[in-house]
Kinemage of the C-alpha trace (Angstrom):
@kinemage 1
@onewidth
@group {chain A} dominant
@subgroup {mainchain}
@vectorlist {calphas} color= white
{ca met a 1} P -29.958 -2.396 10.640
{ca asp a 2} L -28.196 -0.808 13.626
{ca leu a 3} L -24.412 -0.539 13.865
{ca lys a 4} L -23.981 -3.404 16.364
{ca arg a 5} L -25.837 -5.817 14.107
{ca arg a 6} L -23.918 -4.631 11.048
{ca leu a 7} L -20.607 -5.170 12.794
{ca asp a 8} L -21.671 -8.572 14.116
{ca his a 9} L -22.112 -9.575 10.484
{ca leu a 10} L -18.346 -9.123 10.034
{ca arg a 11} L -17.671 -11.949 12.500
{ca thr a 12} L -19.021 -14.621 10.164
{ca ala a 13} L -19.226 -13.156 6.661
{ca pro a 14} L -16.380 -13.750 4.167
{ca leu a 15} L -14.133 -10.718 3.685
{ca pro a 16} L -13.924 -8.933 0.311
{ca gly a 17} L -10.123 -9.179 0.562
{ca glu a 18} L -7.489 -7.902 -1.825
{ca glu a 19} L -9.894 -6.897 -4.591
{ca ala a 20} L -11.591 -4.391 -2.295
{ca gln a 21} L -8.280 -3.177 -0.861
{ca trp a 22} L -6.841 -2.457 -4.284
{ca arg a 23} L -9.689 -0.174 -5.301
{ca met a 24} L -7.917 2.504 -3.253
{ca ala a 25} L -4.297 1.666 -4.131
{ca his a 26} L -2.141 4.284 -5.834
{ca ile a 27} L -1.240 3.698 -9.444
{ca ser a 28} L 2.371 2.564 -8.954
{ca arg a 29} L 1.947 0.502 -5.783
{ca glu a 30} L 3.697 -2.867 -5.812
{ca lys a 31} L 1.112 -5.610 -5.704
{ca val a 32} L 2.148 -8.231 -3.165
{ca arg a 33} L -0.359 -10.980 -2.471
{ca gln a 34} L -1.012 -12.332 0.996
{ca glu a 35} L 0.593 -15.686 0.264
{ca asp a 36} L 3.889 -13.897 -0.479
{ca phe a 37} L 4.110 -11.882 2.771
{ca asn a 38} L 6.283 -14.460 4.540
{ca asn a 39} L 8.840 -14.382 1.743
{ca arg a 40} L 9.540 -10.719 2.522
{ca asn a 41} L 10.554 -11.292 6.172
{ca ala a 42} L 8.155 -8.460 6.904
{ca arg a 43} L 7.671 -7.039 10.376
{ca gln a 44} L 4.287 -7.486 12.056
{ca ser a 45} L 1.986 -4.638 13.021
{ca ala a 46} L -1.680 -4.019 13.741
{ca val a 47} L -4.179 -1.156 13.548
{ca met a 48} L -7.598 -0.556 15.060
{ca val a 49} L -10.644 0.519 13.068
{ca leu a 50} L -12.588 1.745 16.073
{ca phe a 51} L -16.267 2.611 15.710
{ca cys a 52} L -17.260 5.422 18.068
{ca thr a 53} L -20.465 7.395 18.558
{ca asp a 54} L -20.571 11.181 18.916
{ca glu a 55} L -22.870 13.328 21.057
{ca glu a 56} L -25.499 13.342 18.272
{ca gly a 57} L -25.547 9.561 17.954
{ca lys a 58} L -23.563 9.513 14.704
{ca his a 59} L -20.995 6.769 14.151
{ca phe a 60} L -17.423 7.541 13.150
{ca ile a 61} L -13.907 6.075 12.972
{ca pro a 62} L -11.081 8.102 14.572
{ca leu a 63} L -8.033 8.664 12.380
{ca thr a 64} L -4.753 10.213 13.480
{ca gln a 65} L -2.575 12.738 11.702
{ca arg a 66} L 1.130 12.235 12.282
{ca phe a 67} L 3.580 15.033 12.869
{ca glu a 68} L 6.097 15.887 10.166
{ca tyr a 69} L 9.330 13.921 10.430
{ca ala a 70} L 12.062 12.461 8.234
{ca gly a 71} L 10.242 9.279 7.306
{ca ala a 72} L 8.016 7.589 4.752
{ca his a 73} L 4.740 8.353 6.544
{ca ser a 74} L 5.393 11.943 7.637
{ca asn a 75} L 2.237 14.044 8.174
{ca gln a 76} L -0.015 11.292 6.837
{ca ile a 77} L -3.431 10.269 8.132
{ca ser a 78} L -3.573 6.777 9.595
{ca leu a 79} L -5.526 4.428 11.818
{ca pro a 80} L -4.328 4.071 15.413
{ca gly a 81} L -1.788 1.262 15.514
{ca gly a 82} L 1.835 0.234 15.464
{ca lys a 83} L 4.336 -2.606 15.477
{ca phe a 84} L 4.018 -5.856 17.389
{ca glu a 85} L 6.052 -5.731 20.609
{ca ile a 86} L 7.611 -8.712 22.356
{ca asn a 87} L 5.281 -8.307 25.355
{ca asp a 88} L 2.124 -8.273 23.227
{ca glu a 89} L 0.028 -11.415 23.621
{ca ser a 90} L -1.264 -11.211 20.041
{ca leu a 91} L -1.710 -8.814 17.157
{ca ser a 92} L -5.167 -7.941 18.459
{ca his a 93} L -3.482 -6.967 21.726
{ca thr a 94} L -1.103 -4.771 19.705
{ca ala a 95} L -4.034 -3.016 18.021
{ca ile a 96} L -5.823 -2.345 21.317
{ca arg a 97} L -2.652 -1.243 23.127
{ca glu a 98} L -1.614 1.135 20.364
{ca cys a 99} L -5.136 2.536 20.112
{ca arg a 100} L -5.135 3.316 23.828
{ca glu a 101} L -1.686 4.887 23.631
{ca glu a 102} L -2.293 7.015 20.535
{ca ile a 103} L -5.803 8.380 21.068
{ca gly a 104} L -6.139 7.916 24.815
{ca val a 105} L -9.295 5.801 25.018
{ca lys a 106} L -9.774 4.461 28.549
{ca his a 107} L -12.929 2.345 28.403
{ca asp a 108} L -13.289 -1.184 27.071
{ca ile a 109} L -12.881 -1.854 23.370
{ca glu a 110} L -15.066 -4.674 22.055
{ca leu a 111} L -13.046 -6.568 19.482
{ca val a 112} L -15.380 -7.380 16.576
{ca ala a 113} L -13.360 -9.055 13.828
{ca pro a 114} L -10.144 -8.858 11.815
{ca leu a 115} L -9.993 -7.541 8.271
{ca ser a 116} L -7.544 -8.830 5.668
{ca pro a 117} L -3.825 -8.221 6.322
{ca leu a 118} L -2.019 -5.763 4.061
{ca tyr a 119} L 1.647 -5.514 3.109
{ca ile a 120} L 3.265 -2.057 3.114
{ca pro a 121} L 6.280 -2.142 0.750
{ca val a 122} L 7.836 1.194 1.756
{ca ser a 123} L 8.353 0.077 5.377
{ca asn a 124} L 8.275 -3.733 4.968
{ca phe a 125} L 5.445 -4.178 7.454
{ca val a 126} L 2.459 -6.479 7.284
{ca val a 127} L -0.392 -4.687 9.008
{ca gln a 128} L -3.290 -6.619 10.502
{ca pro a 129} L -6.434 -4.469 10.856
{ca tyr a 130} L -9.054 -5.159 13.516
{ca val a 131} L -12.542 -3.706 13.772
{ca gly a 132} L -13.552 -2.646 17.258
{ca leu a 133} L -16.510 -0.983 18.963
{ca tyr a 134} L -16.071 1.637 21.685
{ca ala a 135} L -18.750 1.869 24.331
{ca gln a 136} L -18.240 5.390 25.705
{ca gln a 137} L -20.521 7.961 24.030
{ca pro a 138} L -19.110 10.400 23.150
{ca pro a 139} L -15.498 9.260 23.502
{ca asp a 140} L -13.051 11.385 25.462
{ca phe a 141} L -9.905 11.319 23.331
{ca leu a 142} L -6.463 12.302 24.558
{ca pro a 143} L -3.985 12.359 21.625
{ca gln a 144} L -0.490 11.106 22.353
{ca ala a 145} L 1.510 14.338 22.409
{ca ser a 146} L 4.676 12.902 20.854
{ca glu a 147} L 3.031 11.154 17.884
{ca val a 148} L -0.450 12.485 17.150
{ca lys a 149} L -0.918 15.964 15.736
{ca arg a 150} L -4.717 15.748 15.658
{ca ile a 151} L -7.588 13.265 15.601
{ca leu a 152} L -10.000 13.292 12.667
{ca lys a 153} L -13.484 11.801 12.558
{ca phe a 154} L -14.381 9.719 9.511
{ca tyr a 155} L -18.138 9.302 9.710
{ca leu a 156} L -19.736 6.041 8.626
{ca asp a 157} L -22.124 7.904 6.330
{ca asp a 158} L -19.136 9.452 4.533
{ca leu a 159} L -17.292 6.129 4.271
{ca glu a 160} L -20.287 4.633 2.495
{ca asp a 161} L -20.812 7.695 0.282
{ca asp a 162} L -19.084 7.018 -3.051
{ca ser a 163} L -18.733 10.754 -3.717
{ca gln a 164} L -16.086 10.820 -0.964
{ca asp a 165} L -13.841 8.579 -3.109
{ca lys a 166} L -11.662 10.906 -5.179
{ca ile a 167} L -8.376 10.939 -7.130
{ca thr a 168} L -5.471 13.325 -6.670
{ca leu a 169} L -1.692 13.710 -6.851
{ca val a 170} L 0.294 13.313 -3.634
{ca glu a 171} L 3.967 13.990 -3.018
{ca pro a 172} L 5.104 11.613 -0.224
{ca ile a 173} L 8.713 12.711 -0.658
{ca pro a 174} L 9.910 15.923 -2.362
{ca gly a 175} L 9.923 15.569 -6.132
{ca tyr a 176} L 8.114 12.212 -6.185
{ca lys a 177} L 4.444 12.473 -7.111
{ca leu a 178} L 1.845 9.720 -7.205
{ca lys a 179} L -1.630 9.549 -8.671
{ca thr a 180} L -3.890 7.941 -6.107
{ca pro a 181} L -7.499 7.466 -5.054
{ca tyr a 182} L -8.286 8.837 -1.628
{ca phe a 183} L -10.987 9.518 0.933
{ca asp a 184} L -11.714 13.138 1.810
{ca val a 185} L -11.874 13.384 5.612
{ca glu a 186} L -12.353 16.867 7.044
{ca gly a 187} L -10.520 18.247 4.018
{ca his a 188} L -7.554 15.897 4.486
{ca ile a 189} L -6.314 13.332 1.972
{ca val a 190} L -6.521 9.783 3.315
{ca trp a 191} L -4.646 7.474 0.953
{ca gly a 192} L -2.254 4.525 0.901
{ca ala a 193} L -2.612 1.607 3.297
{ca thr a 194} L -5.188 3.404 5.451
{ca ala a 195} L -7.463 3.995 2.467
{ca met a 196} L -7.004 0.399 1.310
{ca ile a 197} L -8.027 -0.961 4.726
{ca leu a 198} L -11.057 1.330 4.854
{ca ser a 199} L -11.959 0.300 1.309
{ca glu a 200} L -12.272 -3.331 2.376
{ca leu a 201} L -14.372 -2.340 5.378
{ca lys a 202} L -16.621 -0.275 3.120
{ca ala a 203} L -17.094 -3.208 0.739
{ca ala a 204} L -17.819 -5.580 3.630
{ca leu a 205} L -20.482 -3.275 5.081
{ca lys a 206} L -22.061 -2.611 1.698
{ca ser a 207} L -22.341 -6.351 0.972
{ca gln a 208} L -24.867 -6.808 3.800
């Protein structure tokens, strides 16, 4: 089955949901169910899981590495995205806008389907992931100089390869270590909310 047909399946198939997300949650993460999000007065945000195709015809998802800063997500690997702004028409608009701003894609993004929302306790955000398909092959990325240190390519074959799912210790703030599952992407540790979102996508694709 080609990628377009596999992604079209996401439009109508039921999502794996929280169970799939939590396969990649770190050991001490607070478990907040979707029905409790509104009770947290959480801020709204969205990210884009954008399927691209390289010069060899291989499919991948671009991930961004943040710069180091005095914050909870310093230097981490994430999906392009950000908070909902007052001028955004919808959360899907937020995901597309932020994706364009952060990785510099200029051509049309075909919006495929949403994944399950995920609450991030450390920043009190609810993030809504969207799956998209980018037409330009290969894509011509232009990282946002103020926010994006580099762009990584997480290939579809690696996402679906269970040997890429590993466990390690991370230290998000000095002196505070966590045991967590992660994806190995170009030698970088992809964990936390990003890994949980990708875990649901992986489960959804594997269920076909």
